[in-house]
C-alpha positions in Angstrom: 18.2 -4.6 18.5 17.7 -0.9 19.0 16.4 2.0 17.0 18.1 5.2 17.8 17.0 8.7 16.9 18.6 10.1 13.8 16.7 13.4 14.2 13.5 11.8 13.1 10.3 12.9 14.9 9.5 11.0 18.0 6.3 9.5 16.6 8.3 8.1 13.7 11.0 6.7 16.0 8.3 5.0 18.1 6.7 3.5 15.1 10.0 2.3 13.7 10.8 0.7 17.0 7.4 -1.0 17.0 8.1 -2.4 13.5 11.5 -3.7 14.6 9.9 -5.4 17.6 7.2 -7.0 15.4 9.9 -8.4 13.1 12.1 -9.7 15.9 9.7 -10.8 18.6 6.3 -11.0 17.0 3.1 -9.5 18.3 3.6 -10.8 21.8 6.9 -8.8 22.1 5.2 -5.5 21.2 4.6 -3.6 24.4 4.8 0.1 25.2 7.7 -0.6 27.5 9.6 -2.6 24.9 9.1 0.2 22.4 10.6 2.7 24.8 13.6 0.5 25.4 14.1 -0.3 21.7 13.8 3.4 20.8 16.1 4.5 23.6 13.4 6.7 25.1 12.4 7.3 28.7 9.8 5.0 30.1 6.3 6.3 29.3 7.2 8.0 26.1 5.4 5.6 23.9 2.3 5.7 26.1 2.2 9.5 25.7 2.1 9.1 21.9 0.0 6.0 21.6 -2.2 5.5 24.7 -3.6 2.2 23.8 -2.3 -1.0 22.1 -4.7 -0.2 19.1 -3.2 3.3 18.8 0.3 1.7 18.8 -0.7 -0.8 16.1 -2.3 1.9 14.0 1.0 3.9 14.2 2.9 0.9 13.2 0.6 0.3 10.2 0.9 3.9 9.1 4.7 3.8 9.3 4.8 0.4 7.6 3.0 2.0 4.6 5.3 5.0 4.6 8.4 2.8 4.6 7.0 0.4 2.0 6.3 3.4 -0.2 10.0 4.2 -0.2 10.9 0.8 -1.6 10.2 2.1 -5.2 10.5 5.8 -5.9 7.6 7.1 -8.0 10.2 8.3 -10.6 11.2 4.6 -11.0 7.7 3.4 -11.8 7.5 2.1 -15.3 5.6 3.8 -18.1 2.8 1.3 -18.6 2.5 2.4 -22.3 6.2 1.4 -22.9 5.2 -2.3 -22.9 5.1 -5.3 -20.7 8.9 -5.7 -20.5 9.2 -2.2 -18.8 6.4 -3.0 -16.4 8.0 -6.4 -15.5 11.4 -4.6 -15.0 9.9 -2.1 -12.6 8.0 -4.8 -10.6 11.1 -7.0 -10.5 13.1 -4.1 -9.1 10.5 -3.6 -6.3 10.3 -7.3 -5.5 14.1 -7.6 -5.4 14.4 -4.7 -3.0 11.8 -6.2 -0.7 13.7 -9.5 -0.6 17.1 -8.1 0.3 18.6 -6.2 3.2 16.5 -4.4 5.8 13.4 -4.7 3.7 13.1 -8.4 4.6 12.4 -7.4 8.2 9.8 -5.0 7.0 8.0 -7.8 5.3 8.0 -9.8 8.5 6.4 -6.9 10.4 3.8 -6.6 7.6 2.9 -10.2 8.1 2.5 -9.8 11.8 0.3 -6.7 11.3 -1.8 -8.5 8.7 -2.5 -11.4 11.0 -3.4 -9.2 13.8 -5.8 -7.3 11.6 -7.7 -10.6 11.0 -8.4 -10.7 14.7 -9.2 -7.0 15.3 -12.0 -5.5 13.2 -11.0 -2.0 14.3 -7.4 -2.6 13.0 -8.7 -4.3 9.9 -10.5 -1.2 8.5 -7.3 0.9 9.1 -5.0 -1.8 7.6 -7.3 -2.1 4.5 -7.5 1.6 4.0 -3.7 1.8 4.1 -3.3 -1.1 1.7 -5.6 0.6 -0.8 -2.9 3.2 -1.3 -0.8 0.5 -3.0 -3.5 -1.4 -4.9 -5.0 1.7 -6.7 -1.8 2.8 -8.4 -1.1 -0.8 -9.5 -4.6 -1.1 -10.9 -4.1 2.2 -12.8 -0.8 0.8 -14.2 -2.5 -2.4 -15.4 -5.4 -0.4 -16.9 -2.9 1.8 -18.8 -1.1 -1.3 -19.9 -4.3 -2.5 -21.6 -5.9 -4.8 -19.0 -9.6 -5.4 -19.9 -10.2 -6.4 -16.3 -7.8 -4.3 -14.1 -9.4 -5.2 -10.8 -9.1 -8.9 -11.4 -5.6 -8.6 -12.8 -4.5 -6.5 -9.8 -5.7 -9.2 -7.5 -3.8 -11.9 -9.4 -0.6 -9.8 -9.5 -0.8 -8.8 -5.8 -1.5 -12.4 -4.8 1.4 -13.7 -6.9 3.8 -11.0 -5.5 2.7 -11.6 -1.9 3.0 -15.4 -2.3 6.5 -15.0 -3.7 7.6 -12.6 -1.0 6.2 -14.8 1.8 7.8 -17.9 0.4 11.2 -16.2 0.1 11.1 -14.5 3.5 9.1 -16.8 5.8 8.2 -19.8 3.8 10.0 -22.8 2.4 12.3 -20.7 0.2 13.4 -18.4 3.0 17.0 -19.1 2.2 16.5 -18.2 -1.4 16.7 -14.7 -2.9 15.9 -14.8 -6.7 18.1 -12.6 -8.8 16.4 -9.5 -10.2 16.6 -11.0 -13.7 14.8 -14.1 -12.6 12.1 -12.0 -11.0 11.8 -10.0 -14.2 11.3 -13.1 -16.3 8.7 -14.5 -13.9 6.8 -11.3 -13.6 6.9 -10.9 -17.4 5.5 -14.4 -17.9 2.6 -13.6 -15.5 1.9 -10.2 -17.2 2.0 -11.7 -20.7 -0.4 -14.5 -19.6 -2.8 -11.8 -18.3 -2.5 -9.1 -20.9 -1.3 -10.5 -24.2 -4.2 -11.0 -26.6 
């Protein structure tokens, strides 16, 4: 496994290499030296950009958020006033992308970072602040869709999505990738259960 420069800034290349290592080798395989090798950089390059392990982890969390934000283009977000079917379609599209191709590895690196954040309070605050960038728009979508309790419904929806993704990437359904239509049906059932009067 290697991550080679495609003209991206060196900080991005280093963070991408860190995410690739987390997905392939886990937290124990993430070292400054391994990042240099994976990125095809001279020894010491990663240390120049991220002096400490915490700085390297923060760079990985930041890049993780950037790459996850690319999974669903803002123009593809559903209009929450167009009804629950449109909302379910948009969420199913994002879930299906996460569960296929290179995005699966991105989920594995996310799980590694989440677990590390439970052990490092200094990373926890950084991880949570980054995660808020995703929860807040989802809460706004649910509010616009008519949720009387958008915070509670956001928690339920995030927990359901996270559980499904974990099961299909690292859990007992790891060999299963639900079709986009199956996901749309399941998300629709969940949304109707929460939001239909």
